[in-house]
C-alpha positions as CSV (number, residue, x, y, z in Angstrom):
1,X,39.2,8.3,33.6
2,X,42.6,9.8,33.2
3,X,44.4,11.9,30.6
4,X,43.8,9.3,27.8
5,X,40.0,10.0,27.7
6,X,39.0,13.0,25.6
7,X,36.7,15.6,27.0
8,X,33.3,16.0,25.5
9,X,31.8,19.0,27.2
10,X,32.1,21.6,29.9
11,X,30.4,22.3,33.3
12,X,27.4,24.4,34.1
13,X,24.7,25.0,36.7
14,X,22.1,22.5,37.9
15,X,18.3,22.9,37.7
16,X,16.8,19.6,39.0
17,X,17.3,16.0,40.2
18,X,15.7,14.3,37.2
19,X,18.7,14.9,35.2
20,X,18.1,12.9,32.0
21,X,14.4,13.8,32.0
22,X,15.4,17.5,32.0
23,X,18.1,17.0,29.3
24,X,15.7,15.1,27.1
25,X,13.0,17.7,27.4
26,X,15.5,20.2,26.1
27,X,16.6,17.9,23.3
28,X,13.0,16.9,22.5
29,X,11.9,20.6,22.2
30,X,14.6,21.3,19.6
31,X,14.3,18.1,17.6
32,X,10.5,18.2,17.5
33,X,10.8,21.1,15.1
34,X,11.6,18.3,12.6
35,X,7.8,18.4,11.7
36,X,6.7,14.8,12.3
37,X,7.0,12.3,15.2
38,X,8.2,9.8,12.7
39,X,11.3,11.9,11.9
40,X,11.8,12.4,15.6
41,X,11.7,8.7,16.2
42,X,14.2,8.2,13.4
43,X,16.6,10.6,14.9
44,X,16.3,9.0,18.3
45,X,16.8,5.6,16.9
46,X,19.9,6.7,15.0
47,X,21.5,7.5,18.3
48,X,22.0,3.8,18.9
49,X,22.3,2.6,15.4
50,X,26.0,1.7,16.0
51,X,25.0,-1.4,17.8
52,X,26.2,-4.9,16.8
53,X,29.8,-4.5,15.9
54,X,29.8,-8.2,15.0
55,X,28.0,-7.3,11.8
56,X,31.4,-6.6,10.5
57,X,34.4,-8.8,10.8
58,X,36.3,-8.0,14.0
59,X,39.9,-6.8,13.8
60,X,42.0,-3.7,13.8
61,X,41.4,-0.6,11.6
62,X,37.8,-1.3,10.8
63,X,36.3,1.4,8.5
64,X,34.0,3.4,10.7
65,X,31.8,4.5,7.8
66,X,31.2,0.9,6.7
67,X,30.6,-0.1,10.4
68,X,27.8,2.5,10.7
69,X,26.2,1.5,7.3
70,X,26.2,-2.3,8.0
71,X,25.1,-2.0,11.6
72,X,22.3,0.4,10.7
73,X,20.7,-2.2,8.5
74,X,21.1,-4.9,11.1
75,X,19.5,-2.8,13.9
76,X,16.6,-1.8,11.6
77,X,15.8,-5.5,11.2
78,X,15.8,-6.0,14.9
79,X,13.5,-3.0,15.4
80,X,11.0,-4.5,12.9
81,X,11.1,-7.9,14.6
82,X,10.4,-6.6,18.1
83,X,7.8,-4.1,16.9
84,X,5.9,-6.9,15.1
85,X,6.0,-9.0,18.3
86,X,4.7,-6.1,20.3
87,X,1.8,-5.6,17.9
88,X,0.8,-9.3,18.4
89,X,1.2,-9.2,22.2
90,X,-1.9,-10.3,24.1
91,X,-1.7,-7.9,27.0
92,X,0.2,-5.2,28.7
93,X,2.3,-7.6,30.8
94,X,3.5,-9.4,27.7
95,X,4.4,-6.1,26.0
96,X,6.4,-5.1,29.0
97,X,8.3,-8.4,28.9
98,X,9.0,-7.9,25.2
99,X,10.2,-4.3,25.8
100,X,12.5,-5.4,28.6
101,X,13.9,-8.1,26.4
102,X,14.4,-5.5,23.7
103,X,16.4,-3.3,26.1
104,X,18.5,-6.2,27.2
105,X,19.2,-7.1,23.5
106,X,20.1,-3.5,22.7
107,X,22.5,-3.3,25.7
108,X,24.2,-6.5,24.7
109,X,24.6,-5.4,21.1
110,X,25.7,-1.8,21.9
111,X,28.4,-2.6,24.4
112,X,31.0,-3.9,21.9
113,X,31.0,-0.7,19.9
114,X,29.9,2.0,22.3
115,X,32.3,2.5,25.2
116,X,29.7,3.4,27.8
117,X,32.1,3.5,30.7
118,X,34.4,5.9,28.8
119,X,31.5,8.1,28.0
120,X,30.0,7.9,31.5
121,X,33.4,8.9,33.0
122,X,33.6,11.9,30.6
123,X,30.1,12.9,31.8
124,X,31.4,12.9,35.4
125,X,34.1,15.3,34.2
126,X,36.8,16.3,36.8
127,X,34.6,15.0,39.6
128,X,35.5,11.4,38.6
129,X,38.8,12.0,40.4
130,X,36.8,12.1,43.6
131,X,34.8,9.0,42.9
132,X,35.6,5.5,44.2
133,X,35.9,2.6,41.7
134,X,32.5,1.5,43.0
135,X,30.9,4.9,42.3
136,X,32.4,5.0,38.8
137,X,31.1,1.5,38.1
138,X,27.6,2.3,39.5
139,X,27.3,5.5,37.5
140,X,28.4,3.7,34.3
141,X,25.7,1.1,34.8
142,X,23.0,3.7,35.6
143,X,24.0,5.8,32.7
144,X,24.1,2.9,30.2
145,X,20.8,1.5,31.2
146,X,19.1,4.8,31.2
147,X,20.2,5.7,27.7
148,X,19.2,2.4,26.3
149,X,15.8,2.6,27.8
150,X,15.2,6.2,26.9
151,X,16.2,5.8,23.2
152,X,15.0,2.2,22.9
153,X,11.4,3.4,23.3
154,X,12.0,5.8,20.4
155,X,13.4,3.0,18.3
156,X,10.2,1.0,18.5
157,X,8.2,3.8,16.9
158,X,10.8,4.2,14.0
159,X,9.2,4.7,10.6
160,X,10.7,4.2,7.1
161,X,12.6,7.4,6.7
162,X,15.6,7.2,4.4
163,X,18.9,7.1,6.2
164,X,22.1,7.7,4.3
165,X,25.8,8.0,5.3
166,X,27.9,10.7,3.8
167,X,31.2,9.4,2.5
168,X,34.4,10.5,4.3
169,X,35.7,13.9,3.3
170,X,39.3,13.0,3.9
171,X,41.5,10.0,4.3
172,X,41.2,8.5,7.8
173,X,44.4,6.5,7.7
174,X,46.5,7.4,10.7
175,X,43.7,9.2,12.4
176,X,42.4,8.3,15.9
177,X,39.3,10.5,15.9
178,X,36.9,10.8,13.0
179,X,33.4,12.0,12.5
180,X,30.8,9.8,10.7
181,X,27.9,11.9,9.3
182,X,24.5,10.2,8.9
183,X,21.5,12.0,7.4
184,X,17.9,11.4,8.2
185,X,15.9,12.4,5.1
186,X,12.3,13.4,5.7
187,X,9.6,14.8,3.5
188,X,10.5,18.4,4.1
189,X,14.1,18.5,5.3
190,X,17.3,16.5,6.0
191,X,18.6,16.2,9.5
192,X,22.3,15.5,10.3
193,X,23.5,13.1,13.0
194,X,27.3,13.1,13.7
195,X,29.0,10.2,15.4
196,X,32.4,11.1,17.0
197,X,34.4,7.9,16.9
198,X,37.7,7.1,18.5
199,X,40.2,4.4,17.7
200,X,41.2,2.5,20.9
201,X,44.4,0.7,21.7
202,X,43.1,-2.6,20.1
203,X,42.5,-0.9,16.8
204,X,38.7,-0.8,17.2
205,X,36.5,2.2,16.5
206,X,34.3,3.2,19.4
207,X,31.6,5.8,19.7
208,X,32.6,8.6,22.1
209,X,29.9,11.2,21.4
210,X,26.9,11.9,19.3
211,X,25.6,15.3,17.9
212,X,21.9,15.2,16.9
213,X,20.8,18.1,14.7
214,X,23.3,20.3,16.4
215,X,22.7,19.1,19.9
216,X,25.9,17.8,21.5
217,X,24.7,15.0,23.9
218,X,28.1,14.5,25.5
219,X,28.3,18.2,26.5
220,X,24.7,18.3,27.6
221,X,25.0,15.4,30.0
222,X,28.4,16.6,31.2
223,X,26.8,20.0,32.1
224,X,24.0,18.3,33.9
225,X,26.4,16.1,36.0
226,X,28.3,19.2,37.1
227,X,25.1,21.0,38.0
228,X,23.9,18.0,40.0
229,X,27.2,17.9,41.9
230,X,26.8,21.5,42.9
231,X,23.2,21.0,44.0
232,X,24.0,18.0,46.1
233,X,27.1,19.7,47.7
234,X,29.6,17.3,46.2
235,X,27.8,14.1,47.4
236,X,28.5,11.8,44.5
237,X,26.2,9.1,45.9
238,X,23.3,11.5,45.8
239,X,24.2,12.7,42.3
240,X,24.2,9.1,41.0
241,X,21.1,8.2,42.9
242,X,19.2,11.1,41.4
243,X,20.4,10.5,37.9
244,X,16.9,9.5,37.0
245,X,16.0,8.5,33.4
246,X,12.6,9.4,32.2
247,X,11.7,10.1,28.6
248,X,8.1,11.0,29.4
């Protein structure tokens, strides 16, 4: 990715080929302490709440906090619409078609505001320097689709928890990296979700990392990629091939 792309984690040791499944098991085990599946679904859904940048007028220096607030409302409406359609689906085949349409819609909506390629290359870490353009492109596609499908299923079970955005603690003028803090308010506790956002050369705010209840997703995935690289003896094609996404 080059020196202009910020690092979001460090390397570690590998434990299996089903990379995202392993990561999500770890994330799930920590987040499930949030007492109820509904809260868990809310946190999962919040990971991709930054979809639909067109909800705000395009242009330079958008306010990242306003972006999160407006887009959250828009995506919640989409969730309700697809969930209602799934409830009315006649059979399993129709439900699968609807779910796939939902994934496609999420991908199309997320891509303007989440720089998946940027994040994917960060996940590759220093090993991206060994990758061909085709390998980088392939991993970015696999990484993007996997995240959308993993979290999209959580979105469809979202319940009506209260989601609030904390106001900025300091002036963001002149800054190129800011944190937007969102809070999921449940019956028993409040759970923080932090979006790390960067300002690109076009003056657009993009998501570069997410921290869920203290779990740094960028660092977690970066560690897993480094571990996979070691297990597969530096064979990047094998690493990408085995980057399997499974939330079950």
